[in-house]
C-alpha positions, 0 to 999 in steps of 0.5 A, a space after each residue: 252625220 260626222 261635224 267637227 266646229 272649232 274643233 283645237 286638239 293639243 297634248 299636254 301643255 304643247 301647241 295644238 296639233 290641230 286648230 279650228 277645223 271645221 267641216 262636215 261630210 254626210 252619210 255614205 261619203 268617200 273621203 280621204 285625209 290627207 297629208 304630210 306625216 305629223 301634219 295631224 290625220 291620225 289624230 283627225 281619225 281618231 277625232 272622229 272614232 271617238 278614241 281622243 276628245 277634241 281640246 275645244 271646239 266639238 266633234 258631233 258623230 251620229 247626231 251625239 257630242 263625245 265631249 258630253 257623251 260618258 264613259 258607259 256611252 261612249 262605247 255603244 257609240 264607238 261600235 259605230 266604227 269601223 277602225 284600222 289604225 296603223 297599229 294592227 293592235 291584233 291580239 297574238 294569243 289569240 288566231 285570224 279568226 279569233 281575233 276578226 270574232 271579238 268584235 261580234 262577241 263584246 256585242 253578245 253575238 252568238 256563237 253561229 252567227 258571229 263565226 260565219 260572220 268573221 269568215 266573210 269578212 276574213 275572206 274578203 279580205 283575201 284571208 280564207 285558208 289563214 282562218 288558224 294562222 296566230 298573227 306572228 305567222 302573218 305576213 306585215 299585209 296580211 296583218 293589216 287585211 286581218 286589221 280590216 277584216 275585224 273593222 268590217 265584221 261588225 258592219 258600222 257606218 262608219 269606217 275609218 283607216 289609217 294608211 291601209 295599203 301602205 305594207 301592201 303590194 299593189 293587187 292587194 292595195 286594189 283589193 281592199 280599197 276595193 273592199 272599202 268601195 263594196 262597203 262604200 255604195 252600201 251606205 257606209 261612211 268611208 275616210 281613208 288617210 293616205 300619202 298614195 296619190 296615185 291611189 286617191 287619184 282612183 277612188 277619191 271625190 273630194 280630199 281632207 288636207 292637213 297640214 301644219 297651221 292649215 286645213 283644205 276640203 276640198 269638195 268634188 275634185 280628183 285628189 
């Protein structure tokens, strides 16, 4: 499903943010990515989401090497990956409902199906009744949940999230983690970057630990 082989990542002439990273993730796994700020967690997730190419080495997603895909083919691979970044990239000139519907419109889904799936996704993250609200009218936590609804509405094969509970209270964080777990239980491969050790202790069975100059794959144990 996901495989990194001798992956290096740097920007411009700068030093490597990631160096010689090797791991494999099988279909349906639930993992955390952990480590200090600036160690490369977000970069790792962007490589998995095919949002960035590796500088060296190979990243293979669903049997396809991302560095060998054409500019035309990459968007089709990205449709299989739901991505929630720390910067939510919401469209502030559209209401919450239309933000969630956008990926379905890009896929060409008819309006009735798209509307039903968008409402279901918003209900899943606790935003029923907020359909007509614009992002600026939502709290930071609600904006994060809106970004999650947009990521899951497409029913992706892979779901990756960068600190998805950072702006949420404990109850909301648990609800969102249960959403991720529900998707994982039906086969969605799920990776979550987090600093929250208590959160990881409750959900993780495998952790990719990214530290400056070091990468550790901790399998089969609690974080």
